[in-house]
C-alpha positions in Angstrom: 56.0 96.2 109.8 55.2 99.8 108.8 57.9 102.4 108.2 56.6 104.4 111.2 57.1 101.3 113.4 60.6 100.8 112.1 61.5 104.4 112.9 60.1 104.0 116.4 62.1 100.9 116.9 65.2 102.7 115.8 64.4 105.5 118.3 63.9 103.1 121.1 67.3 101.4 120.4 69.0 104.8 120.2 67.5 105.9 123.5 68.7 102.8 125.3 72.2 103.2 123.9 72.2 106.9 124.9 71.3 106.0 128.4 73.9 103.3 128.5 76.6 105.7 127.2 75.7 108.2 129.9 75.8 105.5 132.6 79.1 103.9 131.6 81.9 105.4 129.6 85.7 105.7 130.0 88.1 108.6 129.6 91.4 107.1 128.7 93.2 110.2 129.8 92.0 109.5 133.4 91.3 105.7 133.4 94.7 104.6 132.1 98.0 105.1 133.9 100.1 106.1 131.0 103.1 106.6 133.3 103.2 103.0 134.5 106.3 101.1 133.3 106.1 98.4 130.6 106.8 95.0 132.0 110.0 93.3 130.8 109.4 89.9 129.1 105.7 90.3 128.5 104.3 90.2 125.0 102.0 92.7 123.4 99.7 90.2 121.8 99.1 86.5 122.5 101.9 84.6 120.8 99.7 82.5 118.6 98.1 85.6 117.2 101.3 86.9 115.7 101.2 86.9 111.9 104.4 84.8 111.6 103.6 82.3 114.3 104.1 78.7 113.1 106.2 79.6 110.1 109.8 78.7 109.4 110.7 82.3 109.8 109.2 82.4 113.3 111.3 79.3 114.2 114.4 81.2 113.3 113.5 84.3 115.4 114.9 84.8 118.9 112.5 85.1 121.8 113.4 88.9 122.0 112.6 89.3 118.3 109.2 87.6 118.8 108.3 89.9 121.6 109.4 92.9 119.6 107.4 91.7 116.6 104.3 91.5 118.9 105.0 95.1 120.0 105.1 96.4 116.4 102.1 94.3 115.3 99.9 95.7 118.1 101.0 99.2 117.0 100.1 98.4 113.4 96.6 97.0 114.4 95.9 100.0 116.7 96.9 102.6 114.1 94.9 100.8 111.4 92.0 100.7 113.8 92.5 104.5 114.4 92.5 105.1 110.6 89.2 103.1 110.2 87.6 104.9 113.1 88.3 108.2 111.5 86.6 106.9 108.3 83.7 105.7 110.5 83.4 109.1 112.1 83.2 110.7 108.7 80.5 108.3 107.6 78.5 108.8 110.8 78.7 112.6 110.5 77.5 112.2 106.9 74.5 110.4 108.2 73.8 113.0 110.9 74.2 115.8 108.3 71.2 114.5 106.4 69.2 113.5 109.5 66.9 115.3 112.0 69.3 116.2 114.8 66.4 116.1 117.3 66.0 112.4 116.9 67.6 110.0 119.3 69.1 108.2 116.4 71.1 111.2 115.2 72.0 112.0 118.8 73.4 108.5 119.4 75.4 108.7 116.2 77.0 111.9 117.6 77.6 110.1 120.9 79.3 107.3 119.0 81.5 109.9 117.3 82.5 111.2 120.7 83.4 107.6 121.8 85.4 107.1 118.7 87.3 110.3 119.2 88.4 109.0 122.7 89.3 105.6 121.2 91.4 107.2 118.5 93.3 109.3 121.0 93.7 106.2 123.2 95.1 104.1 120.3 97.5 107.0 119.4 98.7 107.3 122.9 99.3 103.6 123.2 101.3 103.5 120.0 103.4 106.4 121.3 103.8 104.9 124.7 105.2 101.5 123.4 107.6 103.4 121.2 106.4 102.4 117.7 105.6 104.4 114.6 101.9 104.9 113.7 102.0 102.4 110.8 98.5 102.7 109.5 97.5 101.1 106.2 99.8 101.1 103.2 99.8 104.2 101.0 97.4 103.0 98.3 94.9 101.7 100.8 95.1 105.0 102.7 94.3 106.8 99.5 91.5 104.4 98.6 90.0 104.8 102.1 89.1 108.4 101.3 86.5 107.1 98.9 84.6 105.1 101.4 82.7 108.0 103.0 81.8 109.1 99.5 80.6 105.8 97.9 79.5 104.0 101.1 75.8 104.0 102.0 73.1 101.6 103.2 73.8 98.2 104.8 77.3 97.9 103.2 78.3 101.1 105.1 77.2 99.8 108.5 78.3 96.3 107.6 81.9 97.5 106.8 81.9 99.2 110.2 80.9 95.9 111.8 83.6 93.9 110.1 86.3 96.2 111.4 84.8 96.5 114.9 83.9 92.8 115.4 87.3 91.5 114.1 89.1 93.8 116.5 86.6 93.0 119.3 87.3 89.2 119.2 91.0 89.7 119.1 90.8 92.2 122.0 88.6 90.0 124.1 91.2 87.3 124.0 94.1 89.7 124.6 92.5 91.4 127.6 92.2 88.1 129.4 95.8 87.0 128.7 98.1 87.7 131.6 101.2 87.1 129.4 100.3 90.4 127.6 101.4 93.9 128.8 98.9 95.4 131.3 98.7 98.6 129.3 97.6 96.8 126.2 95.1 94.7 128.1 93.5 97.9 129.6 93.3 99.6 126.3 91.6 96.5 124.9 89.2 96.3 127.8 88.0 99.9 127.4 87.5 99.4 123.7 85.6 96.1 124.1 83.2 97.5 126.7 82.3 100.6 124.7 82.3 99.0 121.2 79.5 96.7 122.4 77.1 99.6 122.0 78.4 100.5 118.6 78.0 96.9 117.4 74.3 96.8 118.5 73.7 100.1 116.7 75.3 99.0 113.5 73.7 95.5 113.4 70.2 97.0 113.6 71.0 99.5 110.9 72.2 96.6 108.6 69.0 94.7 109.2 66.9 97.8 108.4 69.0 98.7 105.4 68.7 95.2 103.9 64.9 95.3 104.2 64.8 98.4 102.0 67.3 97.3 99.3 66.1 96.8 95.7 67.3 93.8 93.7 69.4 96.2 91.6 71.2 97.6 94.6 72.1 94.2 96.2 75.1 93.4 93.9 76.7 96.7 94.6 76.2 96.4 98.4 77.7 92.9 98.3 80.7 94.1 96.3 81.3 97.1 98.5 81.3 95.3 101.8 83.5 92.4 100.5 86.0 94.8 99.0 86.2 97.0 102.1 86.6 93.9 104.3 89.4 92.7 102.2 91.3 96.0 102.6 90.6 95.9 106.3 92.1 92.4 106.9 95.0 92.9 104.5 95.9 96.2 106.2 96.0 95.0 109.8 99.7 94.2 109.7 101.7 96.8 107.8 104.8 95.0 106.2 107.1 97.7 107.7 106.7 95.9 111.1 108.9 93.1 109.8 111.7 95.5 108.8 111.5 97.1 112.2 112.5 93.8 113.9 115.3 93.0 111.5 113.5 90.8 109.0 113.4 91.0 105.2 110.1 92.9 104.7 109.0 91.2 101.5 109.9 87.7 102.6 108.1 88.1 105.9 105.1 89.7 104.3 104.8 86.7 101.9 105.2 84.3 104.8 102.5 86.0 106.8 100.0 86.0 103.9 100.6 82.4 103.2 100.6 81.4 106.9 97.7 79.0 107.7 97.8 80.1 111.3 97.4 83.8 110.5 94.6 83.0 108.0 92.8 81.0 110.6 93.2 83.9 113.1 91.4 86.2 110.6 88.7 83.6 110.0 88.3 83.0 113.8 88.1 86.7 114.5 85.4 87.2 111.9 83.2 84.2 112.6 80.3 86.0 114.2 80.1 88.9 111.8 80.4 86.6 108.7 77.5 84.5 110.0 75.4 87.6 110.6 76.2 89.1 107.1 75.5 85.8 105.4 72.1 85.5 107.2 71.1 88.9 105.8 72.1 88.3 102.3 75.3 90.4 102.1 77.7 87.6 101.4 77.5 86.5 97.7 78.4 87.4 94.1 80.0 89.6 93.0 82.0 89.8 96.2 83.1 86.3 96.7 86.7 86.7 95.3 87.3 89.6 97.7 85.9 87.6 100.7 88.3 84.8 99.9 91.2 87.2 99.6 90.2 88.7 103.0 90.7 85.3 104.6 87.3 85.7 106.3 86.1 82.9 104.1 88.1 79.8 103.3 
């Protein structure tokens, strides 16, 4: 396929996504009833997706503690999602900065930035509404994250976006259908899932195009970067401060969660689709294998 044809395909995809964005989008300020009361006794995530589920520590917790842990964990995941979406917006703007703004591709990238602005505001409002701190990643991960828009390029850049988006997408699809979960959380998840589908399509096609243009010398760096970024994403989802917030020993609970086969399986399950896609396109391999295993995305 010629380079001209590839650009044309990119433009066709971008035009379809622009039309879809114009046809169906949500404004969380309008489409979510932020004044609706939270429902007593309902969880904030499916019980079996809590990081301590199945551990001895979980068995010692009261039902109220378990619900409260789910509240703090959903706040942690949302605030980490917000942090990564801000990084994503920086990376997309970097792409637009060096692109022709009259192309549909650049215009869709700007449209995605607008979507992510609304999503970030939505996540922030949810965290505020359920009465939790904006945990975000741990300090050293937060500082390292500043490097990603600088050192990220090519398929690893879009692949990292996909890892974050598709992990959250699978968790949120399950949560939005679970009637034991708070209606507010389910609605936030529903909006995010519906709009992220366009972003996933955009990023997947960019990964495929990017891999086709990689040189053999570039591939090891791309593999290392996406594996390392993915490790920091999955390890950051649950900030250890959530355990202290519900009266647990932070270090003990953090160790229990990282060693919990149920939590590790949740991460692998949430990343099944994206890991298969990345592997098919040659982005899973040395020198990134240690980071992939530490991420729990690979056994």
